[in-house]
MOPAC internal coordinates of N, CA, C and O (Angstrom, degrees):
PM7 1SCF
backbone

  N    0.0000 0     0.00 0     0.00 0    0    0    0
  C    1.4589 1     0.00 0     0.00 0    1    0    0
  C    1.5575 1   102.16 1     0.00 0    2    1    0
  O    1.2310 1   121.23 1   -46.00 1    3    2    1
  N    1.3757 1   115.25 1   134.00 1    3    2    1
  C    1.4075 1   120.22 1   177.78 1    5    3    2
  C    1.5444 1   107.47 1   -93.71 1    6    5    3
  O    1.2310 1   119.50 1   -50.96 1    7    6    5
  N    1.3294 1   118.55 1   129.04 1    7    6    5
  C    1.4104 1   125.65 1  -174.41 1    9    7    6
  C    1.4515 1   108.73 1  -121.58 1   10    9    7
  O    1.2310 1   117.97 1   -58.51 1   11   10    9
  N    1.3721 1   121.48 1   121.49 1   11   10    9
  C    1.3590 1   123.30 1   175.31 1   13   11   10
  C    1.5830 1   111.66 1  -101.06 1   14   13   11
  O    1.2310 1   124.42 1   -72.62 1   15   14   13
  N    1.3286 1   109.12 1   107.38 1   15   14   13
  C    1.4537 1   116.80 1  -175.55 1   17   15   14
  C    1.5656 1   107.73 1   171.17 1   18   17   15
  O    1.2310 1   121.08 1    -4.64 1   19   18   17
  N    1.2679 1   115.55 1   175.36 1   19   18   17
  C    1.5128 1   115.74 1   178.11 1   21   19   18
  C    1.5118 1   110.43 1   -75.14 1   22   21   19
  O    1.2310 1   122.08 1   -74.25 1   23   22   21
  N    1.3053 1   113.62 1   105.75 1   23   22   21
  C    1.4529 1   120.29 1   176.66 1   25   23   22
  C    1.5323 1   109.40 1  -118.16 1   26   25   23
  O    1.2310 1   120.98 1   -47.57 1   27   26   25
  N    1.2630 1   115.73 1   132.43 1   27   26   25
  C    1.4728 1   118.73 1   175.18 1   29   27   26
  C    1.5788 1   109.35 1  -118.09 1   30   29   27
  O    1.2310 1   124.03 1   -55.85 1   31   30   29
  N    1.2697 1   109.88 1   124.15 1   31   30   29
  C    1.5301 1   114.69 1   179.05 1   33   31   30
  C    1.5782 1   105.37 1  -111.45 1   34   33   31
  O    1.2310 1   120.75 1   -52.82 1   35   34   33
  N    1.3315 1   116.17 1   127.18 1   35   34   33
  C    1.5102 1   123.28 1   173.03 1   37   35   34
  C    1.4904 1   108.26 1  -114.92 1   38   37   35
  O    1.2310 1   122.66 1   -49.32 1   39   38   37
  N    1.2960 1   112.52 1   130.68 1   39   38   37
  C    1.5446 1   115.06 1   172.95 1   41   39   38
  C    1.5275 1   104.72 1  -133.37 1   42   41   39
  O    1.2310 1   120.84 1   -62.33 1   43   42   41
  N    1.3338 1   116.00 1   117.67 1   43   42   41
  C    1.3285 1   123.67 1  -177.41 1   45   43   42
  C    1.5840 1   107.55 1   -90.16 1   46   45   43
  O    1.2310 1   120.07 1   -53.35 1   47   46   45
  N    1.3706 1   117.48 1   126.65 1   47   46   45
  C    1.3744 1   122.89 1  -175.64 1   49   47   46
  C    1.4839 1   111.73 1  -135.36 1   50   49   47
  O    1.2310 1   118.57 1   -28.46 1   51   50   49
  N    1.3372 1   120.34 1   151.54 1   51   50   49
  C    1.3865 1   122.40 1   175.91 1   53   51   50
  C    1.4681 1   111.75 1   -72.27 1   54   53   51
  O    1.2310 1   119.19 1   -32.61 1   55   54   53
  N    1.3521 1   119.14 1   147.39 1   55   54   53
  C    1.5014 1   119.98 1  -178.19 1   57   55   54
  C    1.5875 1   109.35 1   -56.40 1   58   57   55
  O    1.2310 1   118.19 1   142.17 1   59   58   57
  N    1.2470 1   121.06 1   -37.83 1   59   58   57
  C    1.4343 1   122.60 1   176.94 1   61   59   58
  C    1.4841 1   117.12 1   -63.09 1   62   61   59
  O    1.2310 1   121.63 1   160.18 1   63   62   61
  N    1.3558 1   114.48 1   -19.82 1   63   62   61
  C    1.4733 1   120.08 1  -176.13 1   65   63   62
  C    1.6288 1   111.69 1  -101.53 1   66   65   63
  O    1.2310 1   121.97 1  -159.14 1   67   66   65
  N    1.3107 1   113.83 1    20.86 1   67   66   65
  C    1.5106 1   118.31 1   178.36 1   69   67   66
  C    1.5448 1   109.76 1   -58.86 1   70   69   67
  O    1.2310 1   117.85 1   128.60 1   71   70   69
  N    1.3744 1   121.71 1   -51.40 1   71   70   69
  C    1.4312 1   124.48 1  -174.34 1   73   71   70
  C    1.5538 1   108.96 1   -56.07 1   74   73   71
  O    1.2310 1   122.02 1   130.85 1   75   74   73
  N    1.3446 1   113.74 1   -49.15 1   75   74   73
  C    1.4965 1   123.60 1   177.98 1   77   75   74
  C    1.5252 1   111.65 1   -55.93 1   78   77   75
  O    1.2310 1   120.75 1   135.41 1   79   78   77
  N    1.3092 1   116.17 1   -44.59 1   79   78   77
  C    1.3865 1   124.81 1  -178.54 1   81   79   78
  C    1.5302 1   113.04 1   -63.74 1   82   81   79
  O    1.2310 1   120.92 1   134.14 1   83   82   81
  N    1.3532 1   115.85 1   -45.86 1   83   82   81
  C    1.4249 1   123.58 1   171.51 1   85   83   82
  C    1.5422 1   115.06 1   -56.39 1   86   85   83
  O    1.2310 1   123.00 1   136.62 1   87   86   85
  N    1.2895 1   111.85 1   -43.38 1   87   86   85
  C    1.5030 1   118.63 1   178.08 1   89   87   86
  C    1.5226 1   106.55 1   -64.02 1   90   89   87
  O    1.2310 1   118.26 1   138.79 1   91   90   89
  N    1.3253 1   120.92 1   -41.21 1   91   90   89
  C    1.4203 1   121.49 1  -176.03 1   93   91   90
  C    1.5126 1   108.24 1   -67.88 1   94   93   91
  O    1.2310 1   118.03 1   141.56 1   95   94   93
  N    1.3301 1   121.36 1   -38.44 1   95   94   93
  C    1.4489 1   124.15 1   178.06 1   97   95   94
  C    1.5172 1   107.15 1   -59.29 1   98   97   95
  O    1.2310 1   119.82 1   137.87 1   99   98   97
  N    1.2288 1   117.95 1   -42.13 1   99   98   97
  C    1.4919 1   121.05 1  -173.51 1  101   99   98
  C    1.5392 1   111.61 1   -78.48 1  102  101   99
  O    1.2310 1   118.63 1   166.55 1  103  102  101
  N    1.3176 1   120.21 1   -13.45 1  103  102  101
  C    1.4914 1   118.54 1  -173.90 1  105  103  102
  C    1.5120 1   111.56 1  -123.60 1  106  105  103
  O    1.2310 1   118.26 1  -174.30 1  107  106  105
  N    1.3214 1   120.92 1     5.70 1  107  106  105
  C    1.4708 1   123.52 1  -168.95 1  109  107  106
  C    1.4904 1   110.82 1   -87.46 1  110  109  107
  O    1.2310 1   118.59 1   144.17 1  111  110  109
  N    1.3142 1   120.29 1   -35.83 1  111  110  109
  C    1.4367 1   123.11 1  -170.17 1  113  111  110
  C    1.5494 1   110.92 1  -136.16 1  114  113  111
  O    1.2310 1   121.62 1   -32.75 1  115  114  113
  N    1.4219 1   114.51 1   147.25 1  115  114  113
  C    1.4433 1   117.00 1   173.55 1  117  115  114
  C    1.5429 1   114.33 1   -76.66 1  118  117  115
  O    1.2310 1   121.61 1   166.48 1  119  118  117
  N    1.2754 1   114.53 1   -13.52 1  119  118  117
  C    1.4762 1   120.65 1  -176.80 1  121  119  118
  C    1.5840 1   111.92 1   -84.39 1  122  121  119
  O    1.2310 1   122.15 1   -30.02 1  123  122  121
  N    1.2956 1   113.50 1   149.98 1  123  122  121
  C    1.4878 1   117.16 1  -179.82 1  125  123  122
  C    1.5047 1   110.04 1  -155.89 1  126  125  123
  O    1.2310 1   120.56 1  -111.48 1  127  126  125
  N    1.2900 1   116.53 1    68.52 1  127  126  125
  C    1.5598 1   120.19 1  -177.46 1  129  127  126
  C    1.4978 1   107.54 1   -89.31 1  130  129  127
  O    1.2310 1   119.82 1   108.11 1  131  130  129
  N    1.3597 1   117.95 1   -71.89 1  131  130  129
  C    1.4882 1   120.85 1  -178.00 1  133  131  130
  C    1.4724 1   112.98 1  -128.88 1  134  133  131
  O    1.2310 1   121.30 1   -32.87 1  135  134  133
  N    1.3201 1   115.13 1   147.13 1  135  134  133
  C    1.4005 1   116.08 1   176.52 1  137  135  134
  C    1.5317 1   106.73 1  -148.96 1  138  137  135
  O    1.2310 1   120.56 1   -14.06 1  139  138  137
  N    1.3307 1   116.54 1   165.94 1  139  138  137
  C    1.4706 1   122.72 1   178.34 1  141  139  138
  C    1.5085 1   111.58 1  -151.52 1  142  141  139
  O    1.2310 1   122.30 1   -32.12 1  143  142  141
  N    1.3254 1   113.20 1   147.88 1  143  142  141
  C    1.4574 1   118.53 1   167.67 1  145  143  142
  C    1.5388 1   108.59 1  -125.41 1  146  145  143
  O    1.2310 1   121.06 1   -21.68 1  147  146  145
  N    1.2896 1   115.57 1   158.32 1  147  146  145
  C    1.4701 1   121.13 1   176.86 1  149  147  146
  C    1.5856 1   107.08 1  -133.61 1  150  149  147
  O    1.2310 1   120.82 1   -58.78 1  151  150  149
  N    1.2721 1   116.04 1   121.22 1  151  150  149
  C    1.4505 1   119.06 1  -173.69 1  153  151  150
  C    1.6184 1   107.46 1  -151.26 1  154  153  151
  O    1.2310 1   121.29 1   -47.47 1  155  154  153
  N    1.3100 1   115.14 1   132.53 1  155  154  153
  C    1.4829 1   118.58 1   175.27 1  157  155  154
  C    1.5052 1   111.16 1   -81.27 1  158  157  155
  O    1.2310 1   118.59 1   155.87 1  159  158  157
  N    1.2907 1   120.30 1   -24.13 1  159  158  157
  C    1.4387 1   128.79 1  -179.85 1  161  159  158
  C    1.5508 1   108.63 1   -83.91 1  162  161  159
  O    1.2310 1   117.38 1   -68.60 1  163  162  161
  N    1.2735 1   122.59 1   111.40 1  163  162  161
  C    1.4682 1   126.07 1  -175.22 1  165  163  162
  C    1.5445 1   109.41 1   -61.51 1  166  165  163
  O    1.2310 1   120.71 1   138.72 1  167  166  165
  N    1.3877 1   116.25 1   -41.28 1  167  166  165
  C    1.4171 1   114.53 1  -176.95 1  169  167  166
  C    1.5646 1   112.68 1   -69.29 1  170  169  167
  O    1.2310 1   120.46 1   150.84 1  171  170  169
  N    1.3147 1   116.72 1   -29.16 1  171  170  169
  C    1.4206 1   122.43 1   172.36 1  173  171  170
  C    1.5304 1   111.92 1   -63.14 1  174  173  171
  O    1.2310 1   121.16 1   138.71 1  175  174  173
  N    1.3058 1   115.39 1   -41.29 1  175  174  173
  C    1.4843 1   118.97 1   178.18 1  177  175  174
  C    1.4660 1   112.03 1   -68.39 1  178  177  175
  O    1.2310 1   118.54 1   144.43 1  179  178  177
  N    1.2938 1   120.38 1   -35.57 1  179  178  177
  C    1.4122 1   124.90 1   172.96 1  181  179  178
  C    1.4868 1   113.67 1   -62.94 1  182  181  179
  O    1.2310 1   120.71 1   129.97 1  183  182  181
  N    1.3280 1   116.26 1   -50.03 1  183  182  181
  C    1.4065 1   123.93 1   174.53 1  185  183  182
  C    1.4235 1   117.50 1   -57.45 1  186  185  183
  O    1.2310 1   121.64 1   129.78 1  187  186  185
  N    1.3000 1   114.46 1   -50.22 1  187  186  185
  C    1.5065 1   120.91 1   174.93 1  189  187  186
  C    1.4912 1   113.01 1   -59.85 1  190  189  187
  O    1.2310 1   120.18 1   136.83 1  191  190  189
  N    1.2507 1   117.27 1   -43.17 1  191  190  189
  C    1.5214 1   119.92 1  -179.91 1  193  191  190
  C    1.5210 1   108.22 1   -62.43 1  194  193  191
  O    1.2310 1   118.57 1   137.34 1  195  194  193
  N    1.2702 1   120.32 1   -42.66 1  195  194  193
  C    1.4414 1   121.97 1  -177.91 1  197  195  194
  C    1.6655 1   109.20 1   -65.91 1  198  197  195
  O    1.2310 1   121.39 1   141.76 1  199  198  197
  N    1.2823 1   114.94 1   -38.24 1  199  198  197
  C    1.5225 1   118.56 1  -178.96 1  201  199  198
  C    1.4988 1   111.62 1   -75.03 1  202  201  199
  O    1.2310 1   120.46 1   155.66 1  203  202  201
  N    1.3005 1   116.73 1   -24.34 1  203  202  201
  C    1.4399 1   122.75 1   178.17 1  205  203  202
  C    1.5189 1   118.30 1  -101.24 1  206  205  203
  O    1.2310 1   124.40 1  -158.66 1  207  206  205
  N    1.3515 1   109.16 1    21.34 1  207  206  205
  C    1.4691 1   118.55 1  -173.70 1  209  207  206
  C    1.5200 1   114.18 1   -49.92 1  210  209  207
  O    1.2310 1   119.53 1   135.33 1  211  210  209
  N    1.2695 1   118.49 1   -44.67 1  211  210  209
  C    1.4469 1   118.67 1  -173.42 1  213  211  210
  C    1.5645 1   114.76 1  -105.15 1  214  213  211
  O    1.2310 1   122.23 1  -154.33 1  215  214  213
  N    1.3825 1   113.33 1    25.67 1  215  214  213
  C    1.4528 1   120.15 1  -175.28 1  217  215  214
  C    1.5402 1   112.74 1   -95.73 1  218  217  215
  O    1.2310 1   119.94 1   165.79 1  219  218  217
  N    1.3608 1   117.71 1   -14.21 1  219  218  217
  C    1.3915 1   115.39 1  -179.47 1  221  219  218
  C    1.5934 1   110.63 1  -160.25 1  222  221  219
  O    1.2310 1   121.34 1   -39.71 1  223  222  221
  N    1.3503 1   115.05 1   140.29 1  223  222  221
  C    1.4703 1   117.04 1  -177.54 1  225  223  222
  C    1.5416 1   110.55 1   -69.25 1  226  225  223
  O    1.2310 1   121.37 1   144.69 1  227  226  225
  N    1.3050 1   114.99 1   -35.31 1  227  226  225
  C    1.4787 1   119.84 1   173.99 1  229  227  226
  C    1.5529 1   105.41 1  -120.53 1  230  229  227
  O    1.2310 1   121.96 1   -50.60 1  231  230  229
  N    1.3506 1   113.86 1   129.40 1  231  230  229
  C    1.5155 1   117.36 1  -172.70 1  233  231  230
  C    1.5264 1   106.41 1  -130.07 1  234  233  231
  O    1.2310 1   122.40 1   -47.09 1  235  234  233
  N    1.2864 1   113.00 1   132.91 1  235  234  233
  C    1.5130 1   117.33 1  -176.26 1  237  235  234
  C    1.5110 1   107.73 1  -120.03 1  238  237  235
  O    1.2310 1   122.05 1   -37.37 1  239  238  237
  N    1.3682 1   113.68 1   142.63 1  239  238  237
  C    1.3890 1   122.34 1   177.06 1  241  239  238
  C    1.5080 1   108.26 1  -120.57 1  242  241  239
  O    1.2310 1   119.36 1   -58.46 1  243  242  241
  N    1.2776 1   118.82 1   121.54 1  243  242  241
  C    1.4180 1   127.15 1  -178.47 1  245  243  242
  C    1.5081 1   112.88 1    50.55 1  246  245  243
  O    1.2310 1   121.19 1  -136.84 1  247  246  245
  N    1.3925 1   115.32 1    43.16 1  247  246  245
  C    1.4528 1   119.56 1  -179.22 1  249  247  246
  C    1.6016 1   110.25 1  -152.27 1  250  249  247
  O    1.2310 1   121.56 1   -20.21 1  251  250  249
  N    1.2750 1   114.63 1   159.79 1  251  250  249
  C    1.5139 1   115.33 1  -175.42 1  253  251  250
  C    1.5468 1   104.43 1   -67.54 1  254  253  251
  O    1.2310 1   122.96 1   -30.34 1  255  254  253
  N    1.3135 1   111.92 1   149.66 1  255  254  253
  C    1.4891 1   121.77 1  -174.93 1  257  255  254
  C    1.4521 1   109.39 1  -118.12 1  258  257  255
  O    1.2310 1   118.53 1  -140.56 1  259  258  257
  N    1.2908 1   120.41 1    39.44 1  259  258  257
  C    1.5261 1   124.03 1  -176.85 1  261  259  258
  C    1.4857 1   110.56 1   -83.56 1  262  261  259
  O    1.2310 1   118.22 1   178.35 1  263  262  261
  N    1.4055 1   120.99 1    -1.65 1  263  262  261
  C    1.4346 1   119.55 1   178.43 1  265  263  262
  C    1.4781 1   109.34 1   119.43 1  266  265  263
  O    1.2310 1   120.86 1   -23.96 1  267  266  265
  N    1.2926 1   115.96 1   156.04 1  267  266  265
  C    1.4387 1   124.52 1   177.86 1  269  267  266
  C    1.4678 1   111.63 1   -70.74 1  270  269  267
  O    1.2310 1   119.74 1   -29.25 1  271  270  269
  N    1.3282 1   118.11 1   150.75 1  271  270  269
  C    1.4654 1   124.48 1   174.26 1  273  271  270
  C    1.5404 1   104.70 1   -91.17 1  274  273  271
  O    1.2310 1   121.01 1   -51.37 1  275  274  273
  N    1.3082 1   115.68 1   128.63 1  275  274  273
  C    1.4887 1   121.89 1   175.66 1  277  275  274
  C    1.5494 1   110.41 1   -55.65 1  278  277  275
  O    1.2310 1   121.67 1   -47.34 1  279  278  277
  N    1.3129 1   114.41 1   132.66 1  279  278  277
  C    1.4256 1   118.25 1  -176.14 1  281  279  278
  C    1.4265 1   122.50 1    78.41 1  282  281  279
  O    1.2310 1   122.11 1   173.16 1  283  282  281
  N    1.4158 1   113.57 1    -6.84 1  283  282  281
  C    1.4663 1   117.71 1  -179.48 1  285  283  282
  C    1.5258 1   111.45 1  -116.52 1  286  285  283
  O    1.2310 1   121.79 1   150.54 1  287  286  285
  N    1.3654 1   114.17 1   -29.46 1  287  286  285
  C    1.4486 1   120.04 1  -174.74 1  289  287  286
  C    1.5382 1   109.95 1  -146.47 1  290  289  287
  O    1.2310 1   118.69 1   -54.84 1  291  290  289
  N    1.3216 1   120.10 1   125.16 1  291  290  289
  C    1.5102 1   118.98 1   174.65 1  293  291  290
  C    1.5830 1   111.56 1   -60.25 1  294  293  291
  O    1.2310 1   121.84 1   -30.29 1  295  294  293
  N    1.2737 1   114.08 1   149.71 1  295  294  293
  C    1.5161 1   117.64 1  -179.84 1  297  295  294
  C    1.5270 1   106.91 1  -142.21 1  298  297  295
  O    1.2310 1   122.43 1   -42.04 1  299  298  297
  N    1.2855 1   112.95 1   137.96 1  299  298  297
  C    1.3819 1   123.47 1   174.62 1  301  299  298
  C    1.5046 1   115.59 1  -174.77 1  302  301  299
  O    1.2310 1   119.06 1   -36.06 1  303  302  301
  N    1.3317 1   119.40 1   143.94 1  303  302  301
  C    1.4610 1   119.04 1  -178.66 1  305  303  302
  C    1.5290 1   115.54 1   -89.82 1  306  305  303
  O    1.2310 1   121.51 1    -9.67 1  307  306  305
  N    1.3005 1   114.72 1   170.33 1  307  306  305
  C    1.4566 1   120.32 1   179.72 1  309  307  306
  C    1.5053 1   105.27 1  -122.47 1  310  309  307
  O    1.2310 1   121.24 1    -3.26 1  311  310  309
  N    1.3379 1   115.23 1   176.74 1  311  310  309
  C    1.4414 1   124.25 1  -178.17 1  313  311  310
  C    1.4826 1   106.91 1    56.57 1  314  313  311
  O    1.2310 1   120.22 1    49.30 1  315  314  313
  N    1.4477 1   117.18 1  -130.70 1  315  314  313
  C    1.4678 1   126.12 1  -174.27 1  317  315  314
  C    1.5228 1   109.17 1   -82.69 1  318  317  315
  O    1.2310 1   120.80 1  -172.90 1  319  318  317
  N    1.4525 1   116.08 1     7.10 1  319  318  317
  C    1.4139 1   115.77 1  -175.36 1  321  319  318
  C    1.6074 1   108.70 1  -104.94 1  322  321  319
  O    1.2310 1   122.05 1  -167.25 1  323  322  321
  N    1.2993 1   113.68 1    12.75 1  323  322  321
  C    1.4340 1   118.27 1   178.82 1  325  323  322
  C    1.4468 1   116.97 1   140.27 1  326  325  323
  O    1.2310 1   117.84 1     6.15 1  327  326  325
  N    1.2668 1   121.72 1  -173.85 1  327  326  325
  C    1.5176 1   126.52 1   179.17 1  329  327  326
  C    1.4735 1   113.55 1   -96.33 1  330  329  327
  O    1.2310 1   119.63 1  -178.56 1  331  330  329
  N    1.3669 1   118.31 1     1.44 1  331  330  329
  C    1.4505 1   123.45 1   172.11 1  333  331  330
  C    1.5377 1   111.13 1    63.25 1  334  333  331
  O    1.2310 1   119.66 1  -154.21 1  335  334  333
  N    1.3994 1   118.26 1    25.79 1  335  334  333
  C    1.4289 1   123.59 1  -175.56 1  337  335  334
  C    1.5661 1   111.40 1   -68.59 1  338  337  335
  O    1.2310 1   119.20 1   159.40 1  339  338  337
  N    1.2341 1   119.13 1   -20.60 1  339  338  337
  C    1.4487 1   125.07 1  -178.54 1  341  339  338
  C    1.5515 1   114.19 1    61.11 1  342  341  339
  O    1.2310 1   120.58 1  -112.30 1  343  342  341
  N    1.3805 1   116.49 1    67.70 1  343  342  341
  C    1.4579 1   116.10 1   179.17 1  345  343  342
  C    1.6149 1   106.05 1   -57.61 1  346  345  343
  O    1.2310 1   123.94 1   -37.89 1  347  346  345
  N    1.4035 1   110.05 1   142.11 1  347  346  345
  C    1.3667 1   118.85 1  -176.16 1  349  347  346
  C    1.5557 1   111.45 1    99.86 1  350  349  347
  O    1.2310 1   120.06 1   174.02 1  351  350  349
  N    1.3050 1   117.49 1    -5.98 1  351  350  349
  C    1.4792 1   120.12 1  -179.61 1  353  351  350
  C    1.5586 1   108.76 1  -115.38 1  354  353  351
  O    1.2310 1   120.90 1   -23.14 1  355  354  353
  N    1.3553 1   115.89 1   156.86 1  355  354  353
  C    1.4508 1   118.25 1  -179.69 1  357  355  354
  C    1.5518 1   114.14 1   -63.15 1  358  357  355
  O    1.2310 1   122.55 1   155.81 1  359  358  357
  N    1.2892 1   112.73 1   -24.19 1  359  358  357
  C    1.5181 1   122.42 1   179.81 1  361  359  358
  C    1.5670 1   107.88 1   -59.01 1  362  361  359
  O    1.2310 1   118.54 1   148.53 1  363  362  361
  N    1.3126 1   120.39 1   -31.47 1  363  362  361
  C    1.4697 1   120.81 1  -174.27 1  365  363  362
  C    1.4757 1   110.55 1   -65.10 1  366  365  363
  O    1.2310 1   118.46 1   152.95 1  367  366  365
  N    1.3671 1   120.55 1   -27.05 1  367  366  365
  C    1.4286 1   123.59 1   179.16 1  369  367  366
  C    1.4669 1   115.38 1   -54.43 1  370  369  367
  O    1.2310 1   122.42 1   142.68 1  371  370  369
  N    1.3616 1   112.96 1   -37.32 1  371  370  369
  C    1.5145 1   118.43 1   179.40 1  373  371  370
  C    1.5317 1   115.57 1   -57.51 1  374  373  371
  O    1.2310 1   120.62 1   154.74 1  375  374  373
  N    1.3498 1   116.42 1   -25.26 1  375  374  373
  C    1.4617 1   123.52 1   179.47 1  377  375  374
  C    1.5221 1   111.78 1   -67.64 1  378  377  375
  O    1.2310 1   121.23 1   154.02 1  379  378  377
  N    1.3447 1   115.26 1   -25.98 1  379  378  377
  C    1.5240 1   119.08 1  -175.01 1  381  379  378
  C    1.4803 1   114.76 1  -109.12 1  382  381  379
  O    1.2310 1   119.69 1  -179.60 1  383  382  381
  N    1.3074 1   118.19 1     0.40 1  383  382  381
  C    1.4852 1   119.73 1  -173.52 1  385  383  382
  C    1.5367 1   105.37 1  -125.52 1  386  385  383
  O    1.2310 1   121.28 1   -21.40 1  387  386  385
  N    1.2952 1   115.16 1   158.60 1  387  386  385
  C    1.4019 1   121.24 1   175.53 1  389  387  386
  C    1.5571 1   106.34 1  -120.18 1  390  389  387
  O    1.2310 1   117.14 1   -80.88 1  391  390  389
  N    1.3319 1   123.05 1    99.12 1  391  390  389
  C    1.5545 1   122.41 1  -173.09 1  393  391  390
  C    1.5190 1   104.50 1   -64.80 1  394  393  391
  O    1.2310 1   122.28 1   -32.28 1  395  394  393
  N    1.3575 1   113.23 1   147.72 1  395  394  393
  C    1.4077 1   120.34 1   179.77 1  397  395  394
  C    1.4822 1   109.90 1  -141.46 1  398  397  395
  O    1.2310 1   118.95 1   -39.13 1  399  398  397
  N    1.2453 1   119.61 1   140.87 1  399  398  397
  C    1.5041 1   127.31 1  -177.42 1  401  399  398
  C    1.6049 1   105.29 1   -99.70 1  402  401  399
  O    1.2310 1   119.37 1   -49.26 1  403  402  401
  N    1.3544 1   118.82 1   130.74 1  403  402  401
  C    1.4085 1   121.58 1   177.18 1  405  403  402
  C    1.5052 1   108.61 1  -128.42 1  406  405  403
  O    1.2310 1   119.48 1   -53.28 1  407  406  405
  N    1.2888 1   118.61 1   126.72 1  407  406  405
  C    1.4737 1   123.83 1   175.72 1  409  407  406
  C    1.4879 1   107.77 1  -114.41 1  410  409  407
  O    1.2310 1   118.49 1   -52.77 1  411  410  409
  N    1.2534 1   120.49 1   127.23 1  411  410  409
  C    1.4679 1   126.14 1   173.98 1  413  411  410
  C    1.5458 1   112.83 1  -121.56 1  414  413  411
  O    1.2310 1   121.23 1   -54.33 1  415  414  413
  N    1.3388 1   115.25 1   125.67 1  415  414  413
  C    1.4372 1   120.70 1   179.97 1  417  415  414
  C    1.5396 1   106.58 1  -107.00 1  418  417  415
  O    1.2310 1   119.38 1   -59.71 1  419  418  417
  N    1.3870 1   118.79 1   120.29 1  419  418  417
  C    1.4125 1   125.90 1  -174.97 1  421  419  418
  C    1.5454 1   107.72 1   -98.71 1  422  421  419
  O    1.2310 1   120.23 1  -174.45 1  423  422  421
  N    1.2454 1   117.16 1     5.55 1  423  422  421
  C    1.5144 1   119.65 1   175.31 1  425  423  422
  C    1.4774 1   110.29 1   -90.84 1  426  425  423
  O    1.2310 1   119.22 1   -26.70 1  427  426  425
  N    1.3363 1   119.09 1   153.30 1  427  426  425
  C    1.3632 1   122.61 1   174.13 1  429  427  426
  C    1.5307 1   113.87 1   -68.93 1  430  429  427
  O    1.2310 1   119.62 1   -48.57 1  431  430  429
  N    1.3092 1   118.33 1   131.43 1  431  430  429
  C    1.5117 1   119.79 1  -179.28 1  433  431  430
  C    1.5186 1   110.67 1   -80.84 1  434  433  431
  O    1.2310 1   122.12 1   -54.78 1  435  434  433
  N    1.3481 1   113.54 1   125.22 1  435  434  433
  C    1.4509 1   117.68 1  -175.53 1  437  435  434
  C    1.6093 1   110.81 1   -98.45 1  438  437  435
  O    1.2310 1   120.32 1   172.61 1  439  438  437
  N    1.2703 1   116.99 1    -7.39 1  439  438  437
  C    1.4416 1   124.51 1  -178.58 1  441  439  438
  C    1.4988 1   114.54 1  -167.14 1  442  441  439
  O    1.2310 1   121.52 1   -15.29 1  443  442  441
  N    1.2035 1   114.70 1   164.71 1  443  442  441
  C    1.5203 1   120.95 1   179.68 1  445  443  442
  C    1.4845 1   116.19 1  -113.90 1  446  445  443
  O    1.2310 1   119.24 1   176.74 1  447  446  445
  N    1.3245 1   119.06 1    -3.26 1  447  446  445
  C    1.5289 1   118.97 1   177.53 1  449  447  446
  C    1.4656 1   107.51 1  -104.98 1  450  449  447
  O    1.2310 1   122.30 1   -22.38 1  451  450  449
  N    1.3093 1   113.19 1   157.62 1  451  450  449
  C    1.3735 1   121.46 1   176.41 1  453  451  450
  C    1.6126 1   108.50 1   -86.40 1  454  453  451
  O    1.2310 1   119.82 1   -35.42 1  455  454  453
  N    1.2414 1   117.95 1   144.58 1  455  454  453
  C    1.4644 1   119.98 1  -179.15 1  457  455  454
  C    1.4949 1   115.52 1   -53.93 1  458  457  455
  O    1.2310 1   122.09 1   145.93 1  459  458  457
  N    1.3205 1   113.60 1   -34.07 1  459  458  457
  C    1.5089 1   118.47 1  -179.07 1  461  459  458
  C    1.5285 1   111.29 1   -73.75 1  462  461  459
  O    1.2310 1   119.10 1   166.12 1  463  462  461
  N    1.3007 1   119.31 1   -13.88 1  463  462  461
  C    1.4766 1   119.88 1  -179.83 1  465  463  462
  C    1.5604 1   113.22 1  -103.33 1  466  465  463
  O    1.2310 1   120.09 1  -174.58 1  467  466  465
  N    1.3295 1   117.44 1     5.42 1  467  466  465
  C    1.4401 1   116.40 1   179.51 1  469  467  466
  C    1.5899 1   113.04 1   -95.48 1  470  469  467
  O    1.2310 1   120.10 1   180.00 1  471  470  469

């Protein structure tokens, strides 16, 4: 069930069970709105961020995860939490347009076959 509200989840794990816990986070829920990790070790933060790549549309490292501020940070969920379009970002424009490529030749055409086909 996806709940919009202040929800705090605490899961106490043994240090030796970190890998299993990260796997659990990545496989427990179809939702992926917001997530955060807190780590003093920079390499641990980088590694965990990479392993949790698809677990949150907005992901915070050593920062509060109460949600993005409108006009300051794009926000959007992943997985069953949305399309991850990030309203407020330039990438959202792609959702509403259909890019098209146009080539125009202003020179007179002297033939209709390609040289490789003659």
